[in-house]
C-alpha positions as CSV (number, residue, x, y, z in Angstrom):
1,M,-17.2,-2.6,27.8
2,L,-19.1,-5.8,28.9
3,E,-19.5,-4.3,32.5
4,Y,-21.0,-1.2,31.0
5,F,-23.5,-3.2,29.1
6,S,-24.4,-5.2,32.2
7,D,-25.4,-2.0,34.0
8,L,-28.0,-1.0,31.3
9,P,-31.6,-2.1,31.4
10,E,-32.3,-5.5,30.1
11,Q,-34.4,-4.4,27.1
12,L,-31.9,-1.8,26.0
13,R,-28.9,-4.2,26.5
14,M,-30.5,-6.7,24.2
15,W,-30.2,-4.2,21.4
16,L,-27.1,-2.2,22.2
17,Q,-24.8,-5.1,23.0
18,P,-25.1,-6.8,19.6
19,I,-25.0,-3.5,17.8
20,G,-21.9,-2.5,19.7
21,V,-20.1,-5.8,19.1
22,V,-20.9,-5.6,15.4
23,L,-19.8,-2.0,15.0
24,G,-16.7,-2.6,17.1
25,S,-15.7,-5.6,15.1
26,L,-16.1,-3.8,11.8
27,L,-14.1,-0.9,13.1
28,I,-11.3,-3.2,14.3
29,G,-11.3,-5.0,11.0
30,R,-11.1,-1.7,9.0
31,L,-8.3,-0.5,11.3
32,L,-6.4,-3.8,10.8
33,K,-6.8,-3.4,7.0
34,F,-5.5,0.2,7.0
35,I,-2.5,-0.8,9.2
36,I,-1.5,-3.6,6.9
37,F,-1.9,-1.8,3.6
38,G,-0.4,1.4,5.1
39,I,2.7,-0.5,5.8
40,L,2.6,-2.1,2.3
41,N,2.2,1.4,0.7
42,A,5.0,2.8,2.7
43,Y,7.2,-0.1,1.6
44,N,6.3,0.6,-2.0
45,R,7.2,4.2,-1.7
46,R,10.6,3.3,-0.2
47,K,11.4,0.4,-2.4
48,P,9.0,-0.3,-5.3
49,V,8.5,-4.0,-5.8
50,L,6.0,-5.4,-8.3
51,L,4.6,-8.0,-5.9
52,A,3.8,-5.4,-3.2
53,Q,2.4,-3.0,-5.8
54,S,0.2,-5.6,-7.3
55,V,-1.1,-6.8,-3.9
56,A,-1.9,-3.2,-2.9
57,R,-3.7,-2.6,-6.2
58,H,-5.7,-5.7,-6.5
59,L,-6.4,-6.8,-2.9
60,N,-7.1,-3.4,-1.4
61,A,-10.9,-3.5,-2.1
62,P,-11.6,-7.1,-1.0
63,S,-9.4,-6.7,2.1
64,G,-11.6,-3.8,3.2
65,W,-14.5,-6.2,3.5
66,F,-12.7,-9.4,4.5
67,F,-10.9,-8.2,7.6
68,P,-14.0,-6.7,9.3
69,V,-16.1,-9.8,8.6
70,L,-13.2,-12.0,9.8
71,V,-13.0,-10.1,13.1
72,L,-16.8,-10.2,13.5
73,S,-16.8,-14.0,13.0
74,F,-14.4,-14.3,16.0
75,L,-16.4,-11.9,18.3
76,L,-19.8,-13.0,17.3
77,L,-20.4,-14.9,20.6
78,L,-19.9,-11.6,22.5
79,T,-23.2,-10.3,21.1
80,G,-25.1,-12.2,23.7
81,L,-27.8,-13.3,21.3
82,E,-30.0,-16.2,22.0
83,A,-29.4,-19.5,20.2
84,R,-31.7,-19.0,17.2
85,P,-30.8,-15.4,16.4
86,L,-27.1,-16.3,17.0
87,E,-27.4,-19.2,14.5
88,V,-28.9,-16.9,11.9
89,A,-26.2,-14.3,12.5
90,R,-23.5,-16.9,12.3
91,R,-24.9,-18.2,8.9
92,L,-24.9,-14.6,7.6
93,V,-21.4,-13.9,8.8
94,E,-20.1,-17.2,7.3
95,T,-21.8,-16.4,4.0
96,A,-20.2,-12.9,4.0
97,L,-16.8,-14.4,4.9
98,L,-17.0,-16.9,2.0
99,I,-17.9,-14.2,-0.5
100,T,-15.1,-11.8,0.6
101,F,-12.6,-14.7,0.7
102,A,-13.6,-15.8,-2.8
103,W,-13.3,-12.2,-4.0
104,G,-9.8,-12.1,-2.5
105,L,-8.8,-15.4,-4.2
106,V,-10.0,-14.0,-7.6
107,K,-7.9,-10.9,-7.1
108,T,-5.0,-13.1,-6.1
109,V,-5.2,-14.7,-9.5
110,D,-4.7,-11.2,-11.0
111,V,-1.6,-10.7,-8.8
112,I,-0.2,-13.9,-10.2
113,Q,-1.0,-12.8,-13.7
114,D,0.9,-9.5,-13.1
115,L,4.0,-11.4,-12.0
116,V,4.0,-13.7,-15.0
117,E,3.4,-10.8,-17.5
118,D,6.2,-8.8,-15.9
119,H,8.6,-11.8,-16.2
120,Y,7.7,-12.5,-19.8
121,R,7.3,-9.6,-22.2
122,L,4.7,-10.0,-25.0
123,A,6.0,-6.9,-26.8
124,E,9.3,-8.4,-27.7
125,A,10.0,-9.0,-31.3
126,D,10.6,-12.8,-31.0
127,N,7.8,-13.6,-28.6
128,L,6.7,-17.1,-29.8
129,R,7.4,-18.8,-26.5
130,V,5.8,-15.9,-24.6
131,R,2.6,-16.1,-26.7
132,K,2.4,-19.9,-26.0
133,L,2.6,-19.2,-22.2
134,F,0.1,-16.3,-22.3
135,T,-2.4,-18.4,-24.2
136,Q,-2.3,-21.1,-21.6
137,L,-2.3,-18.4,-18.8
138,Q,-5.4,-16.7,-20.1
139,F,-7.3,-20.0,-20.3
140,V,-6.1,-21.3,-16.9
141,K,-7.0,-17.9,-15.3
142,K,-10.5,-18.1,-16.6
143,L,-10.8,-21.7,-15.4
144,A,-9.4,-20.8,-11.9
145,V,-11.8,-17.9,-11.5
146,T,-14.7,-20.0,-12.6
147,L,-13.8,-22.8,-10.1
148,I,-13.3,-20.4,-7.3
149,I,-16.8,-18.9,-7.9
150,F,-18.4,-22.3,-8.4
151,V,-16.9,-23.7,-5.1
152,A,-17.8,-20.6,-3.2
153,V,-21.4,-20.7,-4.3
154,G,-21.6,-24.4,-3.6
155,L,-20.3,-23.9,0.0
156,I,-22.7,-21.1,0.6
157,L,-25.7,-23.1,-0.6
158,M,-24.7,-26.2,1.2
159,S,-24.5,-24.3,4.5
160,F,-28.3,-24.1,4.5
161,A,-30.2,-27.2,5.6
162,T,-33.1,-26.4,3.2
163,V,-30.8,-26.4,0.2
164,R,-29.2,-29.7,1.3
165,K,-32.6,-31.3,1.5
166,I,-33.5,-30.0,-2.0
167,G,-30.2,-31.3,-3.4
168,T,-30.8,-34.7,-1.8
169,G,-34.3,-34.9,-3.4
170,L,-32.9,-33.9,-6.8
171,L,-30.4,-36.7,-6.8
172,T,-33.3,-39.2,-7.6
173,S,-34.0,-37.4,-10.9
174,A,-30.3,-36.7,-11.7
175,G,-30.1,-39.4,-14.3
176,I,-32.8,-38.0,-16.5
177,A,-31.8,-34.5,-15.9
178,S,-28.2,-35.1,-16.8
179,V,-29.3,-36.6,-20.2
180,I,-31.5,-33.6,-20.9
181,V,-28.8,-31.1,-19.9
182,G,-26.2,-33.1,-21.9
183,F,-28.2,-32.7,-25.1
184,A,-29.0,-29.1,-24.4
185,A,-25.4,-28.2,-23.6
186,Q,-23.8,-30.3,-26.2
187,R,-22.3,-27.4,-28.1
188,S,-21.2,-25.6,-25.0
189,I,-19.4,-28.7,-23.7
190,S,-17.8,-29.2,-27.1
191,N,-16.6,-25.6,-27.0
192,L,-15.2,-26.1,-23.5
193,L,-13.3,-29.2,-24.6
194,A,-12.1,-27.3,-27.7
195,G,-10.8,-24.6,-25.4
196,F,-8.7,-27.1,-23.5
197,Q,-7.4,-28.5,-26.7
198,I,-6.5,-25.0,-28.1
199,A,-4.9,-24.0,-24.8
200,F,-2.5,-26.9,-24.6
201,T,-2.0,-28.1,-28.2
202,Q,-2.1,-24.4,-29.4
203,P,-3.0,-24.4,-33.1
204,I,-3.5,-20.7,-32.3
205,R,-2.1,-18.4,-29.6
206,L,-2.6,-14.8,-28.5
207,D,-1.2,-12.3,-31.0
208,D,-1.0,-15.0,-33.7
209,V,-1.5,-13.7,-37.3
210,L,-4.3,-15.7,-39.0
211,V,-6.1,-15.7,-42.3
212,V,-9.7,-16.8,-41.6
213,E,-12.7,-16.5,-43.8
214,G,-10.6,-14.4,-46.2
215,E,-9.7,-11.9,-43.4
216,W,-6.2,-11.1,-42.1
217,G,-5.9,-10.3,-38.4
218,R,-4.3,-11.0,-35.1
219,V,-5.7,-13.1,-32.2
220,E,-6.9,-10.6,-29.6
221,E,-8.7,-12.8,-27.1
222,I,-9.4,-16.4,-26.4
223,T,-12.3,-17.2,-24.1
224,F,-14.1,-20.4,-23.1
225,T,-16.4,-20.3,-26.1
226,Y,-15.0,-18.0,-28.8
227,V,-12.0,-16.3,-30.3
228,V,-11.8,-12.6,-31.1
229,L,-9.7,-11.8,-34.2
230,R,-8.6,-8.2,-34.6
231,I,-8.8,-7.5,-38.4
232,W,-6.2,-5.1,-39.9
233,D,-8.8,-2.4,-40.4
234,E,-9.8,-2.5,-36.7
235,R,-12.8,-4.7,-37.2
236,R,-13.4,-7.7,-34.9
237,L,-14.1,-11.1,-36.2
238,V,-15.6,-13.4,-33.5
239,L,-15.4,-17.2,-34.2
240,P,-16.5,-20.2,-32.0
241,L,-13.6,-22.3,-30.7
242,N,-14.9,-25.3,-32.6
243,Y,-14.1,-23.4,-35.8
244,F,-10.3,-23.8,-35.2
245,I,-10.7,-27.5,-34.5
246,E,-13.0,-28.4,-37.4
247,K,-12.0,-26.1,-40.3
248,P,-8.8,-25.2,-42.0
249,F,-7.2,-21.7,-41.6
250,Q,-3.8,-20.1,-42.1
251,N,-1.6,-19.3,-39.2
252,W,1.3,-17.2,-40.3
253,T,3.1,-17.3,-36.9
254,R,2.6,-20.9,-36.0
255,S,6.4,-21.7,-35.5
256,T,8.0,-18.4,-36.5
257,S,6.9,-14.9,-37.5
258,Q,9.3,-14.8,-40.5
259,L,7.6,-14.6,-43.9
260,L,8.3,-14.5,-47.6
261,G,6.6,-11.8,-49.6
262,T,6.0,-12.0,-53.4
263,V,5.7,-9.2,-56.0
264,F,4.6,-9.9,-59.5
265,L,5.5,-7.6,-62.4
266,Y,4.2,-8.0,-66.0
267,T,6.5,-6.5,-68.6
268,D,7.2,-6.7,-72.3
269,Y,9.5,-9.4,-73.8
270,T,12.2,-6.8,-74.3
271,V,12.7,-6.2,-70.6
272,P,16.4,-6.6,-69.4
273,V,15.8,-9.2,-66.7
274,E,19.3,-9.1,-65.3
275,I,19.3,-5.3,-64.8
276,I,15.9,-5.5,-63.0
277,R,17.3,-8.3,-60.8
278,Q,20.4,-6.1,-59.9
279,E,18.1,-3.1,-59.2
280,L,16.0,-5.3,-56.8
281,Q,19.1,-6.4,-54.9
282,R,20.4,-2.8,-54.7
283,F,17.1,-1.5,-53.4
284,V,16.5,-4.1,-50.7
285,E,20.1,-3.7,-49.4
286,G,19.1,-0.2,-48.2
287,E,15.6,-1.2,-47.0
288,P,15.3,-1.7,-43.2
289,L,12.2,-3.8,-43.7
290,W,14.3,-6.6,-45.4
291,D,15.7,-9.2,-43.0
292,R,18.6,-10.2,-45.4
293,R,17.5,-13.8,-45.8
294,V,15.9,-14.0,-49.3
295,C,16.0,-11.7,-52.4
296,V,15.2,-13.4,-55.7
297,L,13.8,-12.3,-59.0
298,Q,12.7,-15.0,-61.6
299,V,10.8,-15.2,-64.8
300,T,7.9,-17.4,-63.6
301,D,5.7,-17.3,-66.7
302,S,5.6,-16.2,-70.4
303,K,2.2,-15.1,-71.5
304,E,0.9,-14.2,-74.9
305,R,1.9,-10.5,-74.6
306,T,3.9,-10.2,-71.4
307,L,6.5,-11.8,-69.2
308,E,5.7,-12.5,-65.6
309,L,8.5,-11.6,-63.2
310,R,8.3,-12.7,-59.6
311,C,10.2,-10.9,-56.9
312,L,10.6,-12.9,-53.7
313,V,11.8,-11.0,-50.5
314,S,11.8,-11.9,-46.8
315,A,10.9,-10.0,-43.7
316,S,10.8,-10.7,-40.0
317,N,7.0,-10.6,-39.7
318,S,3.8,-10.4,-41.8
319,S,3.3,-6.6,-41.3
320,R,6.9,-5.8,-42.4
321,A,6.6,-8.2,-45.3
322,F,3.5,-6.4,-46.6
323,D,5.1,-3.0,-46.4
324,L,8.3,-4.4,-48.1
325,R,6.2,-5.9,-50.9
326,C,4.6,-2.5,-51.5
327,A,7.9,-0.7,-51.4
328,V,9.5,-3.1,-53.9
329,R,6.5,-3.0,-56.3
330,E,6.5,0.8,-56.3
331,H,10.3,1.1,-56.8
332,L,10.6,-1.4,-59.6
333,I,7.6,0.1,-61.5
334,T,9.1,3.5,-61.2
335,F,12.6,2.2,-62.3
336,I,11.1,0.5,-65.4
337,Q,9.2,3.6,-66.3
338,Q,12.2,5.9,-66.0
339,H,15.0,3.7,-67.4
340,H,13.4,1.1,-69.6
341,P,10.0,2.5,-70.8
342,E,10.2,0.2,-73.8
343,A,9.8,-2.8,-71.5
344,L,6.4,-1.7,-70.3
345,P,3.6,-4.0,-71.5
346,K,2.4,-3.1,-75.0
347,T,0.2,-4.6,-77.8
348,R,1.7,-5.0,-81.2
349,S,-0.3,-4.9,-84.5
350,V,1.2,-5.8,-87.9
351,V,-0.7,-4.7,-91.0
352,D,0.4,-6.3,-94.3
353,A,0.6,-4.2,-97.4
354,Q,-1.9,-6.4,-99.4
355,D,-4.4,-5.9,-96.6
356,R,-4.4,-2.1,-96.9
357,P,-7.9,-0.7,-97.8
358,F,-8.4,0.5,-101.4
359,T,-8.7,4.4,-101.6
360,L,-11.2,5.8,-104.1
361,G,-9.9,8.5,-106.5
362,T,-6.4,7.0,-107.0
363,E,-5.2,5.5,-110.1
364,A,-1.9,3.9,-111.2
365,E,0.0,6.0,-113.7
C-alpha cells in the first residue's frame, strides 16, 4: 500500500495517504470488534453464561468505537503528516480514545452490577441482607461512574497546553474561590456526606417500608442528593438525603419485615369476650396471611357506652399485615352481627314513671 502511495503525485499523496490510513484503521478496528463479539455471541448461543451475555449487551456499543480508535492510534504515524498536523491529529485521537475508554469503563460497571444482582435476589421474601448490599451497590455505582467521568474529563483537558496554563493561573485565586464555592455548595456537600452515611450506616435501604410525612411507601431509589419513596397509591414522594439524617421517620423493615397488626372493635358491655376470642383464633388459623406468631384479643378500655376490644395479629410483612387486619375486622363484625347482635353498640335511656309528662283530658277515677 505504501509503494502505491509513493507512485502518486505529491499533492494527491498528501491527501490520499492520511485518508487511506484513517479509513483502513477504522475498518480494521471494526473488523476486530465484529470478530471478538461474533465469537462471544456464538459462545452465548452454545452455552449461555451471564458474564458473556452481559458483556455482549453492555460493551457492544462502546467497543464499536474503541477498537477503531485504538488501531488508528497505533497506525497514526503512517499517515505521513508533518509535525504540526500530526500533533493535532494525535491529540484528537487521544481524546477520542479517552472518551471511548471511559465509556467502556462505565458500561463495565453495569456488567459488575448484573453479576451482583444475579447472585443476590432482591425478590426473595427474606431479603434484608440483599437490600443492604443493593443500597451500597447503587451508591458505589453512582460514585464510580462519577469518578470515571471526572478523571476522563480531567485527563482530556490536561492534555492541552492552554488548559494547563489556565489551571496554573487559577491556582493563585484558589483560596478565595474555594471559600466562595464552599458556601455556595454547602447543602450539596452536606447531601453528599449524608449519602455516604446512609449508604454505609443504612438507616434506610432500597425497598424499605417507611412512614414519612404521614405517607406509607417503599424506598424506590437513592441518589447522591435525594430519596424517592413510592407511595402505596403509586405517587412518588421525593425527599432530600438530609431529611433522613435530621428528622425522625418510621422504618418498618429496619431489622425485619415482620409486623404486628391491630384491629379495634367497639361493642356493648354484653359482648361475650371469650367467644369472640375463640372466633378470632379459629379464623386466623385458616388465613394464609397469618404467620402463626401472635394472635391475641384483649379488652383494652371500657368507655361510657362501649367496650374497646383490641385484636393483635402478626404477619410476615407490612402489606400482608394490612390485608390481614382488614380481613379480621370484616369477619369479626359480621360474626357479631349474625350471632350476637345484642352486643352491638347501643345507647340506653331510662325514663322514670314520675317524669312522665301529664296528659290533658285524663282524670283519676
